[in-house]
Structure formats: C-alpha cells, structure tokens
C-alpha positions as a printed Julia matrix, in Angstrom:
145×3 Matrix{Float64}:
 -197.31   -71.98  21.89
 -198.05   -74.9   24.17
 -196.2    -78.07  23.14
 -197.31   -81.48  24.3
 -194.87   -83.64  26.17
 -193.85   -86.88  24.48
 -193.73   -89.87  26.81
 -191.37   -92.8   26.39
 -192.49   -96.34  25.7
 -191.86   -97.45  29.29
 -194.28   -94.86  30.71
 -196.92   -95.77  28.14
 -196.49   -99.49  28.84
 -196.96   -98.78  32.55
 -200.27   -97.05  31.83
 -201.4    -99.96  29.63
 -200.32  -102.41  32.34
 -202.24  -100.51  35.04
 -205.39  -100.44  32.89
 -205.08  -104.17  32.24
 -204.63  -104.94  35.94
 -207.6   -102.79  36.96
 -209.92  -104.4   34.43
 -208.62  -108.0   34.49
 -211.08  -109.46  37.01
 -214.13  -107.9   35.27
 -212.79  -109.16  31.91
 -212.47  -112.65  33.39
 -216.08  -112.47  34.57
 -217.16  -111.69  31.0
 -215.36  -114.81  29.77
 -216.89  -116.88  32.56
 -220.35  -115.53  31.7
 -219.91  -116.34  28.0
 -218.87  -119.92  28.73
 -221.49  -120.36  31.51
 -218.99  -121.12  34.26
 -221.47  -119.71  36.76
 -223.65  -122.77  36.19
 -220.85  -125.12  37.26
 -219.25  -123.24  40.14
 -220.02  -120.46  42.59
 -219.55  -116.76  42.03
 -216.95  -116.65  44.79
 -214.85  -119.24  42.96
 -215.01  -117.26  39.72
 -213.92  -114.06  41.46
 -211.18  -115.94  43.34
 -209.82  -117.47  40.13
 -209.9   -114.0   38.55
 -207.97  -112.57  41.51
 -205.38  -115.35  41.28
 -205.05  -114.68  37.55
 -204.64  -110.99  38.35
 -201.84  -111.79  40.81
 -200.0   -113.93  38.27
 -200.35  -111.32  35.5
 -199.32  -108.53  37.88
 -196.14  -110.26  39.04
 -195.04  -111.47  35.58
 -195.92  -108.16  33.9
 -194.11  -106.13  36.53
 -190.99  -108.3   36.3
 -191.06  -108.07  32.49
 -191.44  -104.29  32.55
 -188.64  -103.88  35.07
 -186.32  -106.11  33.03
 -187.03  -104.15  29.83
 -187.02  -100.74  31.53
 -183.69   -99.49  30.15
 -184.57  -100.53  26.62
 -188.07   -98.99  26.73
 -186.97   -95.72  28.33
 -184.8    -94.94  25.3
 -187.66   -95.33  22.8
 -190.02   -92.51  21.86
 -192.94   -92.38  19.48
 -194.95   -89.29  18.5
 -198.25   -91.1   18.95
 -199.28   -94.31  20.67
 -202.45   -95.24  18.79
 -201.98   -99.0   19.0
 -201.42   -98.9   22.76
 -204.43   -96.62  23.18
 -206.55   -99.09  21.23
 -205.48  -101.81  23.66
 -206.47   -99.62  26.62
 -209.84   -98.81  25.04
 -210.58  -102.47  24.31
 -209.56  -103.48  27.81
 -211.73  -100.74  29.3
 -214.75  -101.67  27.18
 -214.54  -105.32  28.22
 -213.98  -104.24  31.82
 -217.1   -102.07  31.86
 -219.1   -104.96  30.43
 -217.52  -107.18  33.07
 -218.65  -104.82  35.83
 -222.2   -105.34  34.57
 -221.7   -109.09  34.7
 -220.28  -108.78  38.22
 -223.43  -106.84  39.15
 -225.45  -109.84  37.97
 -223.18  -112.28  39.8
 -223.61  -110.42  43.08
 -227.39  -110.68  42.92
 -228.43  -107.63  40.92
 -231.49  -107.64  38.72
 -231.07  -108.01  34.96
 -233.32  -104.97  34.52
 -230.79  -102.69  36.28
 -227.67  -103.76  34.37
 -227.92  -100.81  31.92
 -228.28   -98.49  34.92
 -224.91   -99.74  36.13
 -223.08   -99.99  32.81
 -224.03   -96.62  31.3
 -222.72   -94.33  34.1
 -219.57   -96.41  34.52
 -219.06   -96.37  30.74
 -219.43   -92.59  30.62
 -216.92   -92.2   33.45
 -214.43   -94.56  31.82
 -214.82   -92.75  28.48
 -214.11   -89.42  30.2
 -210.97   -90.86  31.82
 -209.91   -92.36  28.47
 -210.41   -88.99  26.79
 -208.13   -87.29  29.32
 -205.5    -90.03  29.28
 -205.54   -90.32  25.49
 -205.12   -86.6   24.99
 -202.4    -86.18  27.59
 -200.27   -89.34  27.43
 -201.03   -91.19  24.19
 -201.33   -88.1   21.96
 -204.63   -89.44  20.61
 -207.78   -87.35  20.59
 -211.18   -89.01  20.77
 -212.96   -85.88  19.52
 -210.73   -84.45  16.79
 -210.62   -86.01  13.39
 -207.24   -85.91  11.72
 -207.03   -85.36   8.0
 -204.34   -87.22   6.11
C-alpha cells in the first residue's frame, strides 16, 4: 500500500508563495489592462512597476515566512484545498496576464488564444501534479461525501 506523504503548513505556504511570485507581474498586467493604464504610460513602465511590486512582495513575504517558520512547521493538515484554490486562481490570472503581456509587447490580438491555450494547458498539467503530490487534492477524481 502506497501512502501519500503529508506536508506541513510551512512547505505548502512556500509553494503558494512561489506561485504568487512567479505570476505576480502577469497578474499586475491584467489589472493594468483592465484599468487602461497602457493608455497613460508606456509598457516598460507597467512592467517596471510590476517588477518593483514583485520585489516588495518577495522580501516581505520571505521575511514573514521565515519569522513564522517554527510555528508553521508544527502544523499539519490532511488536505490543503483552500491553499490549492489560491494557487489555481493565481495561475489562472497569471496565464491571462501572459496573454496581456503578449499584447503589450506588440503581438496581434488574433494570436492571443494561440499563446494562452498552450500555456494554460501546461499550467494545468503542472497544477495537476502539484495538487496531487503536495496539496492532496485531485483535479480528476470526484470525492463522495
């Protein structure tokens, strides 16, 4: 019988933090596209502001996680569905943001689905593997209660 390993809250929070940091600049570009910031400033400024925001979030998040490390390493949960939902939402906005970044860097509006769909499939595959292994959440199985 093959038992799954249960990860502590600190390890899960690190995974959530990494996913947030990877997708933060594309998520910022989605917000800038919604509020039409690209009409008021250049694309380089939007990406630079996103990178500065990423640096601030990275430093503060890393310091917070390191300060709470002892407390979080002692906590275990059998399933991390809420945290996995955060990672999925972050990834979905990030994939959409990569499509917006494609537009910002001069791509044609016609080819945005050609960029978003393969990246979305790849991100879904990674989420399936991460969810099954670390979060103890399956994207394919339906659990009966």
